[in-house]
C-alpha positions in Angstrom: 54.4 68.7 164.0 57.3 68.7 161.5 59.4 71.7 160.6 60.7 72.6 157.2 64.2 72.2 158.5 63.4 68.7 159.8 62.0 67.8 156.4 65.1 68.9 154.5 67.4 67.3 157.1 65.5 64.0 156.8 65.9 64.0 153.0 69.6 64.7 153.5 70.0 61.8 155.9 68.3 59.5 153.4 70.3 61.0 150.5 67.1 61.6 148.5 65.9 64.5 146.5 62.5 66.2 146.5 61.2 64.1 143.6 62.0 60.8 145.3 60.3 61.9 148.5 57.3 63.0 146.5 57.1 59.6 144.9 57.4 57.8 148.2 54.8 59.9 149.8 52.4 59.9 146.8 52.3 63.7 146.5 53.6 66.2 143.9 57.0 67.7 143.8 55.5 71.2 144.1 53.8 70.0 147.3 57.2 69.0 148.8 58.7 72.3 147.6 56.0 74.3 149.3 56.3 72.4 152.5 60.1 72.8 152.6 59.7 76.6 151.9 57.5 77.0 154.9 59.0 79.0 157.7 59.0 77.0 161.0 56.3 74.3 161.1 55.4 72.9 157.7 52.1 74.2 156.4 49.9 72.4 154.0 47.0 70.0 153.6 47.0 67.7 156.7 46.5 64.5 154.5 49.6 65.4 152.4 51.7 66.2 155.5 50.7 62.8 157.0 51.8 61.0 153.8 55.2 62.8 153.9 55.8 61.9 157.5 54.7 58.3 156.9 57.0 58.1 153.9 60.0 59.4 156.0 59.2 57.0 158.8 58.9 54.1 156.3 62.3 55.1 154.9 64.0 54.9 158.3 63.8 58.5 159.6 62.6 59.1 163.1 61.2 62.6 163.5 61.8 63.8 167.0 59.6 66.6 168.5 60.7 69.2 171.0 61.5 67.6 174.3 60.8 64.1 173.0 63.2 61.2 173.7 64.5 59.0 170.9 64.6 55.4 172.1 65.2 53.6 168.8 69.0 53.8 169.1 69.9 54.7 165.5 72.3 57.4 164.5 71.0 60.9 163.8 71.1 64.6 164.6 69.1 66.9 166.8 69.0 70.7 166.7 69.8 72.3 170.1 67.5 74.8 171.6 68.6 78.3 170.5 69.8 79.3 174.0 72.1 76.3 174.1 73.7 76.9 170.7 77.3 78.2 170.8 76.8 80.6 167.9 74.0 82.4 169.6 76.1 83.3 172.6 73.4 82.0 174.9 71.0 84.8 174.0 68.5 82.7 172.2 68.8 84.8 169.1 71.1 84.0 166.2 73.3 86.9 165.2 73.0 88.9 168.4 76.2 90.6 169.4 77.3 90.3 173.0 
């Protein structure tokens, strides 16, 4: 499953806008906008989601799921679990005061 944050980050890594991703995936720009506006996991038609993931993969982005290893060796970024993030103070909740 891909999250909306992963989708936005993947576009940023590629240096493409929503229109370009929509063209590569064969979906509409409003579809990309709705997917990226989802909270957490992207919601939408499964066929459209598969097209977007395939387009990102074909463009050179490896989407890494929770706990999955990345063995391809390219550069990239990965979001830490909330409890490991320095700005959360180890509480697992952003914005909590210690």
